[in-house]
C-alpha positions in Angstrom: 108.5 84.0 170.6 106.7 83.3 167.2 103.1 82.4 167.2 101.7 80.7 164.1 98.0 80.5 163.4 96.2 78.7 160.5 94.5 81.0 158.1 91.6 78.6 157.7 90.3 77.6 161.2 89.2 74.0 161.2 90.2 71.1 163.3 92.2 68.9 160.9 94.7 69.5 158.1 94.8 67.1 155.2 97.4 64.3 155.5 97.6 63.7 151.7 96.9 65.9 148.7 95.6 62.8 146.9 93.1 61.1 149.2 92.7 58.1 146.9 96.3 57.1 147.7 95.5 56.5 151.4 91.8 55.7 151.5 92.4 52.0 151.5 93.9 52.1 154.9 92.6 55.4 156.4 88.9 55.7 157.0 89.1 59.5 156.5 91.8 61.9 155.4 92.6 62.9 159.0 93.8 61.4 162.3 91.8 61.6 165.5 94.5 61.9 168.2 92.3 62.9 171.1 90.0 60.2 172.4 87.9 62.6 174.3 86.9 64.6 171.3 83.8 63.7 169.4 84.2 62.5 165.9 83.7 65.2 163.3 80.8 65.0 160.8 81.3 63.8 157.3 82.4 66.4 154.8 79.8 68.6 153.2 79.4 67.8 149.5 80.6 70.3 147.0 77.9 71.7 144.6 77.3 69.3 141.7 74.7 68.6 139.0 74.0 69.1 135.3 76.2 71.8 133.7 78.5 72.1 136.7 82.1 70.9 136.4 84.6 70.3 139.2 87.9 71.7 138.0 91.3 72.7 139.2 92.8 76.2 138.8 94.5 75.0 135.6 91.3 73.5 134.2 89.5 76.8 134.9 92.1 78.6 132.7 91.6 76.1 129.9 87.8 76.7 130.1 88.4 80.5 129.8 89.9 79.9 126.4 86.6 78.5 125.2 84.0 80.5 127.1 83.6 84.2 127.4 82.4 83.8 131.0 83.1 81.2 133.7 81.3 81.3 137.0 83.3 79.7 139.8 82.3 78.6 143.3 85.4 78.1 145.4 84.3 76.0 148.4 85.8 74.2 151.4 84.3 70.7 151.7 84.0 71.1 155.5 82.1 74.4 155.3 78.3 74.1 155.6 77.4 77.8 155.5 76.6 77.9 151.8 74.3 74.9 151.4 71.1 76.9 150.6 72.8 79.4 148.3 74.8 76.6 146.5 71.5 74.8 145.9 70.4 77.9 143.9 73.8 78.0 142.2 73.1 74.4 141.0 69.6 75.4 139.8 71.0 78.4 137.9 73.6 76.3 136.2 71.0 73.7 135.2 68.4 76.2 133.8 71.0 78.4 132.0 71.4 75.9 129.2 68.0 77.0 127.9 68.4 80.7 128.4 69.4 83.1 125.6 73.1 84.0 125.7 73.7 82.0 128.9 74.2 78.7 127.1 77.8 79.6 126.6 78.5 80.4 130.3 80.4 77.7 132.1 79.7 76.9 135.8 82.4 75.3 137.8 83.3 74.5 141.4 86.8 74.3 143.0 87.8 72.5 146.1 89.5 75.4 147.9 91.3 72.9 150.2 93.0 71.2 147.3 93.6 74.5 145.3 95.4 76.3 148.2 97.2 78.8 146.0 94.0 79.7 144.1 92.1 80.0 147.4 94.6 82.4 148.9 94.9 84.5 145.8 91.1 85.0 145.6 90.4 85.2 149.4 88.2 82.1 149.5 86.7 81.6 152.9 83.9 79.9 154.8 81.5 82.8 155.4 77.8 83.5 154.9 78.7 85.7 151.8 79.3 82.5 149.8 81.0 84.5 147.0 81.0 83.5 143.4 83.9 84.5 141.1 83.0 85.7 137.6 86.0 85.1 135.3 86.0 87.0 131.9 87.9 85.8 128.9 89.3 89.3 128.3 90.1 89.8 132.0 91.4 86.4 133.2 93.4 87.7 136.1 90.8 90.1 137.5 87.6 88.1 138.4 84.6 89.9 139.7 83.5 88.7 143.2 79.7 88.7 143.7 77.8 87.4 146.8 76.0 84.1 146.6 72.3 84.6 145.9 69.1 83.2 147.4 67.4 82.8 144.0 68.8 81.2 140.9 67.3 84.0 138.8 69.6 86.5 140.6 72.7 84.5 139.7 71.6 84.5 136.0 71.1 88.3 136.2 74.7 88.6 137.5 75.8 86.5 134.5 74.0 88.8 132.0 75.7 91.8 133.6 79.1 90.3 133.0 78.7 89.0 129.5 79.7 92.2 127.6 83.2 93.6 127.7 84.0 95.9 130.6 84.6 98.7 128.0 83.2 98.4 124.5 85.6 99.8 121.8 83.4 101.8 119.4 84.5 101.9 115.8 81.6 103.5 114.0 78.2 105.2 114.6 76.2 102.0 114.2 78.1 100.4 117.0 77.9 103.6 119.0 74.1 103.7 118.7 73.8 100.0 119.6 75.8 100.4 122.8 74.0 103.7 123.6 70.5 102.1 123.6 71.3 98.7 125.2 71.1 99.9 128.8 69.5 102.7 130.9 72.9 104.4 131.3 75.8 104.6 128.9 79.1 106.3 129.7 81.3 107.2 126.7 84.9 108.3 126.7 86.3 110.1 123.7 90.1 109.5 123.8 92.7 111.3 121.7 95.1 108.4 121.9 94.9 104.5 122.0 94.1 102.0 124.7 97.5 102.4 126.3 96.6 105.9 127.3 96.8 106.4 131.1 93.4 108.1 131.0 91.9 105.0 129.5 93.3 102.8 132.3 91.5 105.1 134.9 88.3 105.0 132.8 88.4 101.2 132.7 88.8 100.9 136.5 85.6 102.9 137.0 83.9 100.6 134.4 84.9 97.6 136.5 83.6 99.1 139.6 80.2 100.0 138.0 79.7 96.9 136.0 76.0 96.0 135.8 75.0 99.6 136.6 76.1 101.2 133.3 77.6 100.3 130.0 80.9 101.9 129.1 82.3 102.6 125.7 85.5 104.2 124.3 86.0 106.1 121.1 89.6 106.6 120.0 90.6 109.5 117.8 87.0 110.3 117.2 84.6 113.1 118.1 81.0 113.3 119.3 80.1 114.9 116.0 81.2 111.8 114.1 78.9 109.7 116.3 75.9 112.0 115.6 76.1 113.9 118.9 75.8 117.7 118.8 78.5 118.6 121.4 81.4 121.0 121.1 84.6 119.8 122.8 86.1 122.4 125.2 89.5 123.8 124.2 91.0 122.8 127.6 90.1 119.2 127.0 91.9 119.3 123.7 94.9 121.0 125.2 95.9 118.6 128.0 95.0 115.3 126.3 92.3 114.3 128.8 89.3 112.5 127.3 85.8 113.9 127.0 83.5 111.8 129.1 79.7 112.0 128.4 77.0 110.1 130.3 73.9 109.3 128.3 70.4 108.6 129.6 68.6 107.4 126.5 65.1 107.1 128.1 65.4 110.6 129.5 66.8 111.9 126.2 69.7 113.7 127.8 73.5 113.5 128.2 75.7 115.1 130.8 79.4 116.0 130.6 81.8 115.0 133.4 83.7 118.1 134.4 86.3 118.7 137.0 89.4 116.7 138.0 89.4 113.4 136.2 90.2 111.1 139.1 89.0 107.6 139.8 87.1 108.7 142.9 85.3 111.6 141.3 84.5 109.9 138.1 83.2 106.9 140.0 81.0 109.1 142.2 79.7 111.0 139.1 78.9 107.7 137.3 77.2 106.2 140.3 74.8 109.1 140.8 73.9 109.5 137.2 73.5 105.7 136.7 70.2 106.2 138.5 67.0 107.9 137.2 66.7 111.7 137.5 63.8 111.3 139.9 62.4 107.9 140.9 60.1 106.4 143.5 61.7 104.9 146.6 61.1 101.2 146.9 62.6 98.3 148.9 64.1 97.0 145.6 65.7 100.3 144.8 66.9 100.8 148.3 69.3 97.8 147.9 70.8 99.5 144.8 71.3 102.8 146.7 73.1 100.9 149.4 75.3 99.1 146.9 76.2 102.4 145.1 76.6 104.4 148.3 75.1 107.6 146.7 73.8 110.6 148.6 70.0 110.9 148.5 67.6 113.8 148.4 64.2 112.5 149.6 60.8 114.0 149.1 57.8 112.7 151.1 54.4 113.0 149.4 50.8 112.3 150.4 50.3 108.7 149.4 46.5 108.7 149.9 45.9 111.4 147.3 48.7 111.2 144.8 47.1 113.8 142.4 46.6 116.5 145.0 48.0 119.9 143.8 50.6 120.1 146.6 52.1 116.7 145.4 52.3 117.9 141.8 53.9 121.2 142.7 56.4 119.4 144.9 57.3 117.0 142.1 58.0 119.9 139.7 60.3 121.5 142.3 62.1 118.1 142.9 62.5 117.7 139.1 64.2 121.1 138.8 66.4 120.4 141.8 67.4 117.0 140.3 68.5 118.6 137.1 70.4 121.4 138.9 72.3 118.9 141.1 72.6 116.2 138.5 75.8 114.3 139.1 75.9 115.2 142.8 72.6 113.9 144.4 70.0 111.3 143.6 66.4 112.4 144.2 63.6 110.0 145.2 
């Protein structure tokens, strides 16, 4: 006995790929064969408006040849769970034309029912997540999935996070300094070989996972000294060909070396913890970031009525020393 179940649960399947071919003699692109069932509601409209294009999967690939970033909303016309978030998507697309650096971003919508292969490949579904796919010109086959947002400004922030390359290839000190100071956290890998190095592939995977939380750069056949960094490379790093990985915190005027086994899991954990400030105040906004990064927290509770009392200041000094000692392992708030 073989049981078959539709991957997308809705009442009717399309009778024709091209609805215009049958619309003259069929009121809708489905047949109602059960007289006792109530007629379904009209289809929900796909997001539309200024600066939003409805494209096919092929059309999306053509757009990627002209734009460094394409934001795609794959939607099922019968799904009504994303109406509110798609309204903000429309607003973000409209206002992006006047925003610095976002005027080159393309916003598109795909009918997931028509683009069945695309929908299966990218796990398009009718859920409250209302995911958007960020397609990069230099990573066309590996889009970033981000949840739909409740505010247009949040979508634009996501766009800014994805504009730069996942790993910037550093060729000189000027470029190095520019990348180093562009974000709160910069992670630099000094590789002894080229981009085909297996170490670099691992480094790039971490960069994809932490996009938006830190900037990643790669220096090939170069040393920290050539970039103006006073740091001596350990002999064991030179011996086995593994890269030197340094995490920089420009605002805190410090950098930390990643030590230990260079695996995706450990490098990712190290980068997540150090992408946050050494010691910060716990707020509802930062709480969401801690949840996204899934980092261990060391929490210190202070007297909020008298922030300058001696006990508070002494506790902060102790927390600062602990934060430095356990840097790369714990986040202190």
